[in-house]
Legacy VTK file of the C-alpha trace (Angstrom):
# vtk DataFile Version 3.0
C-alpha trace
ASCII
DATASET POLYDATA
POINTS 546 float
-11.969 -31.592 -12.578
-10.932 -34.016 -9.967
-13.721 -34.753 -7.410
-13.953 -32.627 -4.258
-11.976 -34.765 -2.010
-9.183 -34.767 -4.588
-9.400 -30.989 -5.075
-8.926 -30.440 -1.295
-6.427 -33.300 -0.801
-4.276 -32.006 -3.655
-4.570 -28.415 -2.705
-6.155 -27.119 0.371
-8.021 -29.001 2.995
-7.683 -25.905 5.191
-6.209 -23.143 2.962
-8.894 -24.471 0.469
-11.568 -25.601 2.695
-10.257 -28.585 4.668
-12.842 -31.378 4.875
-12.863 -34.596 7.040
-14.825 -37.821 7.161
-17.651 -38.038 9.416
-18.039 -41.813 9.001
-16.662 -43.608 11.899
-16.417 -40.301 14.053
-18.788 -41.087 16.675
-21.179 -43.859 17.589
-24.385 -44.047 15.898
-27.313 -41.936 17.286
-29.094 -38.640 16.613
-27.883 -35.202 17.242
-27.570 -34.115 20.836
-25.883 -31.520 22.978
-22.344 -30.849 23.172
-21.679 -33.228 26.015
-23.465 -36.188 24.328
-21.301 -39.171 23.479
-18.524 -37.962 25.747
-16.620 -40.976 27.124
-13.130 -39.213 27.805
-14.382 -36.905 30.485
-13.906 -33.223 30.537
-10.441 -31.879 31.029
-10.226 -29.757 34.158
-10.757 -26.088 33.045
-11.041 -23.509 35.750
-14.191 -21.151 35.670
-13.706 -18.229 33.531
-15.468 -14.835 34.262
-15.561 -13.798 30.675
-16.942 -17.124 29.352
-19.143 -16.375 26.171
-19.082 -12.632 26.900
-19.916 -10.254 23.824
-18.397 -6.943 22.708
-21.490 -5.014 23.849
-21.175 -6.769 27.312
-17.397 -5.829 27.536
-18.079 -2.278 26.351
-20.870 -1.899 29.053
-18.673 -3.189 31.668
-15.859 -0.636 30.838
-18.334 2.227 30.484
-19.603 1.550 34.116
-16.199 1.346 35.523
-16.548 -2.265 36.436
-13.712 -3.414 34.162
-10.941 -1.649 32.238
-9.353 -2.575 28.851
-6.147 -3.539 31.042
-8.204 -6.009 33.424
-9.900 -7.425 30.439
-6.701 -8.106 28.517
-5.157 -9.541 31.696
-7.896 -12.027 32.152
-7.584 -13.195 28.607
-3.769 -13.512 28.854
-4.297 -15.569 32.146
-6.877 -17.800 30.158
-4.186 -18.322 27.412
-1.687 -19.188 29.953
-4.110 -21.743 31.655
-5.493 -23.444 28.557
-2.949 -23.095 25.679
0.322 -24.469 26.568
-1.059 -26.403 29.690
-4.191 -27.853 31.033
-6.058 -29.147 27.577
-2.988 -27.717 25.715
-4.983 -26.296 22.920
-2.167 -24.817 21.162
-4.114 -22.060 19.364
-1.906 -19.173 20.100
1.618 -18.949 18.593
2.772 -15.736 20.634
1.131 -13.133 22.697
1.863 -9.290 22.280
4.396 -8.137 24.813
3.046 -4.722 24.576
-0.666 -5.695 25.064
-1.263 -4.281 28.604
0.766 -1.256 27.764
-1.689 -0.496 24.772
-4.582 -1.409 27.056
-3.365 1.240 29.502
-3.223 3.811 26.794
-6.831 3.221 25.697
-7.883 3.274 29.307
-6.495 6.826 29.397
-8.280 7.843 26.416
-11.463 6.595 27.731
-10.828 8.339 31.040
-10.292 11.536 29.008
-13.723 11.041 27.390
-12.310 9.637 23.979
-13.830 6.300 23.064
-13.005 5.351 19.545
-16.115 3.203 18.806
-17.557 -0.397 19.575
-14.147 -2.047 19.653
-12.323 0.469 21.990
-10.309 -1.779 24.433
-11.484 -5.040 22.883
-8.863 -7.751 22.583
-8.404 -9.331 19.266
-6.155 -12.293 18.116
-4.832 -12.317 14.561
-4.139 -15.381 12.452
0.013 -15.551 12.041
-0.099 -14.834 8.519
-1.331 -11.298 9.098
1.321 -8.547 9.379
1.794 -6.619 12.408
4.618 -4.068 12.761
5.205 -4.510 16.487
7.404 -6.766 18.652
5.162 -9.938 17.300
6.293 -11.799 14.183
4.439 -12.968 11.282
5.488 -16.408 9.904
2.454 -18.366 8.683
3.633 -20.891 11.229
6.969 -21.629 9.406
10.337 -21.673 10.891
11.486 -20.246 7.524
10.000 -16.854 8.731
10.886 -17.086 12.365
11.774 -13.645 13.589
10.203 -11.760 10.835
8.761 -8.513 11.584
7.106 -6.857 8.708
8.019 -3.196 7.792
4.509 -2.075 8.352
1.185 -3.263 9.663
-1.241 -5.083 7.244
-4.227 -2.936 6.487
-6.369 -5.099 8.684
-4.111 -4.584 11.697
-3.945 -0.878 11.112
-7.538 -0.566 10.797
-7.960 -2.558 14.129
-5.465 -0.367 15.875
-7.539 2.791 14.676
-10.738 1.228 16.115
-8.941 0.835 19.558
-8.587 -2.878 19.595
-5.838 -4.627 21.705
-4.108 -6.772 19.386
-3.441 -9.441 21.873
-1.952 -12.357 20.169
-1.097 -14.083 16.936
-3.123 -17.333 16.429
-1.951 -20.901 15.336
-2.657 -22.142 11.784
-2.113 -24.695 9.346
1.489 -24.046 8.211
1.387 -21.898 5.077
-2.347 -21.848 5.298
-2.270 -25.494 4.502
-0.582 -24.898 0.969
2.441 -27.082 1.553
2.052 -30.769 1.622
-0.416 -33.234 -0.031
-0.741 -35.441 3.039
-1.061 -32.675 5.640
-2.473 -32.225 9.086
-4.863 -29.134 9.524
-3.989 -27.073 12.664
-0.269 -28.048 12.547
2.609 -25.612 12.156
6.236 -26.022 12.949
6.142 -22.985 15.173
2.932 -23.634 16.981
2.762 -27.315 17.021
-0.716 -29.283 16.788
-3.910 -27.178 17.384
-6.594 -29.146 19.169
-10.415 -29.001 18.971
-11.971 -27.792 22.192
-15.003 -29.961 22.008
-12.809 -33.117 21.791
-9.032 -32.784 22.293
-8.269 -35.606 19.758
-10.450 -34.069 16.982
-9.127 -31.751 14.493
-9.932 -28.012 14.644
-9.831 -27.889 10.874
-7.963 -25.008 9.070
-6.205 -23.285 8.026
-7.323 -20.639 10.548
-7.317 -23.389 13.223
-6.017 -21.226 15.992
-8.436 -18.519 15.355
-11.393 -20.769 15.485
-10.249 -22.537 18.703
-9.182 -19.319 20.588
-12.488 -17.689 19.630
-14.446 -20.863 20.738
-12.568 -21.456 23.782
-12.974 -17.809 24.890
-9.155 -17.099 24.906
-9.984 -13.840 23.210
-12.890 -11.561 22.624
-12.567 -11.689 18.762
-10.340 -13.344 16.160
-9.571 -12.904 12.661
-8.850 -15.628 10.166
-8.046 -16.005 6.412
-9.532 -17.907 3.779
-8.739 -19.022 0.103
-11.104 -21.844 -0.071
-12.557 -22.834 3.375
-10.072 -21.611 5.906
-12.579 -19.539 7.804
-15.663 -21.476 7.026
-14.181 -25.037 8.076
-12.701 -24.132 11.394
-15.557 -21.766 12.250
-18.039 -24.883 11.771
-15.736 -27.329 13.453
-15.265 -25.016 16.578
-18.929 -23.990 16.907
-18.544 -20.515 16.035
-19.554 -17.807 13.490
-17.290 -17.007 10.516
-17.471 -14.480 7.848
-15.565 -14.842 4.583
-16.296 -11.416 2.919
-16.313 -10.526 -0.615
-12.824 -10.346 -1.899
-12.021 -6.703 -2.004
-14.056 -5.826 1.081
-11.012 -6.305 3.334
-7.677 -5.401 1.982
-5.086 -8.288 1.507
-2.155 -5.965 1.769
0.115 -7.469 4.478
-1.343 -10.970 4.494
0.909 -13.665 3.577
-0.710 -15.001 0.495
-1.849 -18.063 -1.470
-4.103 -16.524 -4.054
-4.860 -13.047 -5.143
-8.024 -14.265 -6.835
-9.529 -15.751 -3.608
-7.679 -14.660 -0.476
-9.399 -12.563 2.090
-9.316 -12.271 5.785
-12.478 -12.050 7.901
-14.078 -12.178 11.405
-14.296 -15.432 13.552
-16.377 -14.790 16.660
-18.962 -16.481 18.879
-21.951 -14.295 17.790
-23.161 -12.859 14.437
-23.353 -9.310 16.077
-19.821 -9.492 17.322
-18.622 -10.533 13.833
-20.751 -7.820 12.132
-18.986 -5.163 14.343
-15.664 -6.552 13.457
-16.486 -6.682 9.720
-17.352 -3.075 9.471
-14.158 -2.100 11.270
-11.592 -3.465 8.760
-13.115 -1.983 5.434
-11.704 0.868 3.395
-9.808 1.402 0.068
-6.334 0.666 0.248
-3.643 1.793 -2.227
-1.792 -1.515 -1.751
-4.644 -3.535 -2.764
-6.294 -2.648 -6.006
-9.257 -4.970 -5.432
-10.455 -2.697 -2.626
-11.485 0.134 -5.018
-14.557 -2.096 -6.179
-15.893 -1.723 -2.612
-16.701 1.888 -3.278
-20.439 2.432 -2.659
-20.768 -1.150 -1.602
-19.204 -1.141 1.864
-20.596 -0.088 5.325
-18.878 1.077 8.528
-21.615 -0.240 10.574
-22.882 -3.823 9.443
-24.923 -4.101 12.788
-27.561 -1.994 11.291
-28.621 -4.894 8.987
-29.120 -7.238 11.866
-33.024 -8.226 12.221
-34.278 -10.930 14.404
-37.332 -11.005 11.973
-34.874 -10.964 9.028
-35.965 -14.424 7.739
-39.609 -13.206 7.336
-40.213 -13.463 3.541
-36.577 -13.952 2.566
-36.172 -16.422 -0.393
-33.638 -19.145 0.616
-32.278 -21.672 -2.028
-31.181 -25.112 -0.632
-28.316 -26.619 -2.256
-28.502 -30.540 -1.933
-25.834 -31.176 -4.431
-22.618 -31.214 -1.935
-21.637 -34.852 -1.457
-20.025 -36.578 1.463
-21.991 -35.155 4.517
-22.710 -37.590 7.465
-26.460 -38.261 7.324
-26.511 -36.824 11.003
-25.326 -33.411 9.705
-27.819 -33.675 7.018
-30.614 -34.231 9.679
-29.420 -30.943 11.592
-29.381 -29.157 8.158
-33.056 -30.335 7.603
-34.011 -28.979 10.991
-32.253 -25.767 10.175
-34.366 -25.396 7.210
-37.592 -26.189 9.011
-36.501 -23.440 11.519
-35.947 -20.912 8.634
-39.386 -21.768 7.248
-40.970 -21.434 10.720
-39.554 -18.068 10.873
-41.297 -16.971 7.627
-38.617 -17.835 4.875
-39.703 -18.971 1.439
-37.634 -22.170 1.005
-36.711 -23.161 -2.548
-35.488 -26.797 -2.206
-33.666 -28.068 -4.055
-31.958 -25.135 -5.700
-28.800 -27.002 -6.859
-25.585 -26.107 -8.167
-23.336 -28.071 -10.770
-20.781 -29.741 -8.850
-18.431 -29.528 -11.881
-18.107 -25.920 -11.099
-16.041 -26.222 -8.122
-14.554 -29.629 -8.935
-12.602 -28.344 -11.942
-8.868 -29.196 -11.712
-8.019 -25.889 -13.006
-8.820 -24.573 -9.480
-5.391 -26.229 -8.345
-3.705 -24.725 -11.514
-4.785 -21.183 -10.450
-3.589 -21.601 -6.791
-0.211 -23.216 -7.817
0.550 -20.123 -10.308
-0.633 -17.596 -7.972
1.024 -18.813 -4.777
4.470 -18.578 -6.392
3.752 -14.948 -7.841
2.057 -13.679 -4.624
4.472 -15.338 -2.071
7.700 -13.888 -3.966
6.149 -10.630 -4.158
5.320 -10.719 -0.418
8.753 -11.845 0.669
10.362 -9.034 -1.601
8.380 -6.616 0.307
9.906 -7.635 3.704
13.120 -6.086 2.611
16.823 -7.135 2.215
16.913 -8.533 5.961
14.030 -10.962 5.054
14.955 -14.549 6.556
13.967 -15.979 3.183
13.541 -13.955 -0.087
11.741 -16.398 -2.481
9.644 -19.437 -2.738
12.654 -21.298 -3.849
14.491 -20.516 -0.650
11.561 -21.548 1.588
11.764 -24.943 -0.167
15.560 -25.147 0.328
15.061 -24.102 4.030
12.596 -26.835 4.527
14.913 -29.359 2.922
17.743 -28.334 5.308
15.516 -28.366 8.224
13.435 -31.362 7.333
13.458 -32.937 10.711
11.760 -29.913 12.319
9.787 -28.566 9.310
8.509 -31.922 7.673
8.263 -34.427 10.641
4.811 -35.346 9.526
4.278 -34.375 5.883
6.178 -32.910 2.975
6.034 -29.835 0.701
4.771 -31.191 -2.503
2.333 -28.139 -3.195
5.274 -25.948 -2.786
7.462 -27.653 -5.183
4.522 -27.944 -7.627
3.964 -24.121 -7.345
7.656 -23.409 -7.936
7.554 -25.276 -11.198
4.835 -22.937 -12.518
5.561 -20.009 -14.961
4.581 -16.580 -14.995
0.944 -15.292 -14.682
0.963 -14.582 -18.627
1.048 -18.370 -19.326
-2.265 -19.232 -21.315
-2.648 -22.114 -19.093
-3.027 -19.804 -15.840
-5.227 -17.293 -17.927
-7.671 -20.004 -19.103
-7.728 -21.416 -15.591
-8.827 -18.132 -14.050
-11.390 -17.356 -16.717
-12.882 -20.820 -16.536
-13.316 -21.523 -12.887
-14.463 -17.914 -12.097
-17.074 -17.945 -14.814
-18.404 -21.360 -13.671
-18.720 -20.238 -10.038
-19.690 -16.582 -10.730
-21.941 -15.973 -13.751
-22.727 -19.533 -14.395
-22.973 -20.663 -10.727
-24.023 -18.585 -7.830
-25.191 -15.482 -9.886
-27.333 -17.833 -12.090
-28.623 -19.641 -9.242
-29.712 -16.414 -7.317
-31.214 -14.875 -10.380
-33.157 -17.686 -11.739
-34.682 -18.448 -8.317
-34.930 -14.819 -7.082
-32.910 -15.785 -3.992
-31.838 -13.681 -1.201
-29.457 -16.245 0.094
-28.143 -19.747 -0.816
-27.823 -22.275 2.179
-25.737 -25.575 2.580
-24.274 -27.515 5.402
-20.928 -25.843 6.046
-18.818 -28.865 6.249
-18.744 -32.376 7.729
-17.846 -33.510 11.369
-14.312 -32.777 12.854
-12.112 -36.008 12.341
-9.490 -37.668 14.652
-6.076 -35.898 14.209
-3.594 -38.280 12.542
-0.096 -37.333 11.836
0.440 -40.630 10.098
-2.300 -40.567 7.579
-2.964 -36.892 7.641
-6.515 -35.313 7.093
-9.408 -37.293 6.215
-10.546 -35.834 3.047
-13.927 -37.669 2.155
-16.313 -35.428 4.129
-18.586 -32.879 2.850
-17.770 -29.101 2.411
-19.826 -26.287 0.741
-17.002 -23.621 0.835
-15.609 -23.961 -2.680
-18.125 -22.034 -4.792
-18.065 -18.825 -2.971
-14.237 -19.128 -2.172
-13.504 -19.498 -6.011
-16.059 -16.900 -7.044
-14.687 -14.494 -4.367
-18.176 -13.939 -2.931
-19.365 -13.648 0.801
-20.185 -16.769 2.941
-21.199 -16.698 6.500
-21.259 -19.912 8.717
-23.490 -20.093 12.004
-23.708 -22.891 14.425
-26.640 -25.125 13.537
-26.074 -27.875 16.282
-24.270 -30.943 17.488
-23.784 -34.676 16.591
-22.538 -36.685 19.527
-20.679 -33.599 21.182
-19.242 -32.293 17.702
-20.413 -29.117 16.394
-21.588 -28.411 12.757
-22.477 -25.182 10.979
-24.885 -23.925 8.439
-23.575 -21.601 5.485
-25.400 -18.731 3.912
-23.599 -17.452 0.694
-24.627 -15.251 -2.388
-23.497 -13.061 -4.963
-20.804 -10.315 -4.503
-21.328 -7.635 -2.012
-24.373 -9.171 -0.475
-23.124 -9.114 3.158
-25.975 -7.043 4.382
-28.612 -9.420 3.212
-26.665 -12.514 4.364
-26.140 -10.909 7.804
-29.790 -10.220 8.232
-30.629 -13.792 7.399
-27.716 -15.272 9.423
-28.495 -13.273 12.575
-32.406 -14.057 12.352
-31.563 -17.898 12.076
-29.059 -17.499 15.012
-31.485 -15.731 17.179
-34.405 -18.067 16.542
-32.212 -21.315 17.116
-29.359 -20.332 19.690
-27.051 -23.350 18.770
-23.804 -21.847 20.067
-22.521 -23.801 23.154
-19.292 -23.365 24.800
-16.849 -26.304 24.513
-16.469 -28.817 27.085
-12.844 -29.815 26.449
-13.413 -33.568 26.517
-10.378 -35.668 26.078
-12.121 -37.858 23.361
-15.746 -38.762 22.356
-17.130 -42.281 22.031
LINES 1 547
546 0 1 2 3 4 5 6 7 8 9 10 11 12 13 14 15 16 17 18 19 20 21 22 23 24 25 26 27 28 29 30 31 32 33 34 35 36 37 38 39 40 41 42 43 44 45 46 47 48 49 50 51 52 53 54 55 56 57 58 59 60 61 62 63 64 65 66 67 68 69 70 71 72 73 74 75 76 77 78 79 80 81 82 83 84 85 86 87 88 89 90 91 92 93 94 95 96 97 98 99 100 101 102 103 104 105 106 107 108 109 110 111 112 113 114 115 116 117 118 119 120 121 122 123 124 125 126 127 128 129 130 131 132 133 134 135 136 137 138 139 140 141 142 143 144 145 146 147 148 149 150 151 152 153 154 155 156 157 158 159 160 161 162 163 164 165 166 167 168 169 170 171 172 173 174 175 176 177 178 179 180 181 182 183 184 185 186 187 188 189 190 191 192 193 194 195 196 197 198 199 200 201 202 203 204 205 206 207 208 209 210 211 212 213 214 215 216 217 218 219 220 221 222 223 224 225 226 227 228 229 230 231 232 233 234 235 236 237 238 239 240 241 242 243 244 245 246 247 248 249 250 251 252 253 254 255 256 257 258 259 260 261 262 263 264 265 266 267 268 269 270 271 272 273 274 275 276 277 278 279 280 281 282 283 284 285 286 287 288 289 290 291 292 293 294 295 296 297 298 299 300 301 302 303 304 305 306 307 308 309 310 311 312 313 314 315 316 317 318 319 320 321 322 323 324 325 326 327 328 329 330 331 332 333 334 335 336 337 338 339 340 341 342 343 344 345 346 347 348 349 350 351 352 353 354 355 356 357 358 359 360 361 362 363 364 365 366 367 368 369 370 371 372 373 374 375 376 377 378 379 380 381 382 383 384 385 386 387 388 389 390 391 392 393 394 395 396 397 398 399 400 401 402 403 404 405 406 407 408 409 410 411 412 413 414 415 416 417 418 419 420 421 422 423 424 425 426 427 428 429 430 431 432 433 434 435 436 437 438 439 440 441 442 443 444 445 446 447 448 449 450 451 452 453 454 455 456 457 458 459 460 461 462 463 464 465 466 467 468 469 470 471 472 473 474 475 476 477 478 479 480 481 482 483 484 485 486 487 488 489 490 491 492 493 494 495 496 497 498 499 500 501 502 503 504 505 506 507 508 509 510 511 512 513 514 515 516 517 518 519 520 521 522 523 524 525 526 527 528 529 530 531 532 533 534 535 536 537 538 539 540 541 542 543 544 545
């Protein structure tokens, strides 16, 4: 296959795991706290009383009467108003829910009547703008081609969140079409939302494609956020914005009502500030969905409460395989990674180092073939499901819309990926069937499964991605940095990233991944690492970094 940078550059720096160069990102020097190397000064940001607050803390404040769901939602809406379109202008939110406060009032009334639905009752959540909500918000994947589109029903994820008692507060910005549009693209940019900005350094990229979800969670614009991933779109922005991200096993959360790239790899997942919050959110959205056949495989493997697996001593005796075969990481990120491994060892983990994977598995050019075939088929099916009044009804019409509106839709980069996908044939083509079988076998049976089995591993660990790069609308994303997202993404297996420290003020994460349906084990290990190291730090909103 093409090398990793070519694979991502040609297909998905965000929707397939955006990576960026770390070389030249910051002056030479070791790892340091979030303010180290800051030469641009912090953008004035007003104090916020919900800074770094957890779901448990919000629930306690509502139970005591100190706060209500409405007062919490109001505070987050004020925070969005202060930071997103003005101040540091994060541009992480495309639109807020005009009914959010009314929903909060209803949930407060339920609480007053003695009905608390569960741990998410009254908790605000922001959804990536490719996750359907049947309300007064639109779902557009950031594209003007779908402007005004209100799906005929909630996505399964949105429906489950409503049942759990959340307040769906907003839609988050993203890399347009989940980054599957142009070859020389910029992560975090959409025609509807503009350029999303990294809250640790505003001139740095937030990565994608779940850019807005990552930034909104990190900057405390919402209690919880949901992103989607095809090949790094949760992992990369979580690492780049200093938060926890979970990419579940494909089929644990339904994909129904999520604007697709690939039914083989797509999944939504939690993006939060703590592992516990992410675990709470993970359990809320499980279930078999008649609209997504993949969810039937979760029978007997899913859990309504993933917090039961969180154990601060969870690294004791855990067998951790260290993958050293992902190229392109800044030496300072690798130094942080070595520190992370030593922290795991100190907590009682058994470290198998190295436990390498064959780079050919995720560097096969057939990965892009699969995506191009499935994007065309899956997007056409999604658009057909919007009904006769849909603004566009096929991939071909999206391409035509972009050409007619090139000044607004393509001021920075084109739509080569859309055009290449449109040229593909049906999913019965031998080329497609061979691509699916080849890359899934390489990353499943011959990849993650074999590595875990031969080394008797509980988890596989690697740096999540390289450092955030300067946003550049002329050259596009820098694609020569390291990423470890591809194997789990291609396999459809679970992956969890947790903050592991900072390099000159820029965050970096460490990833824990493994075979299908191993979320309980990965959560136990990731939580223990988080509790032992406590590397999460709130962003400083620096204008730039030296």
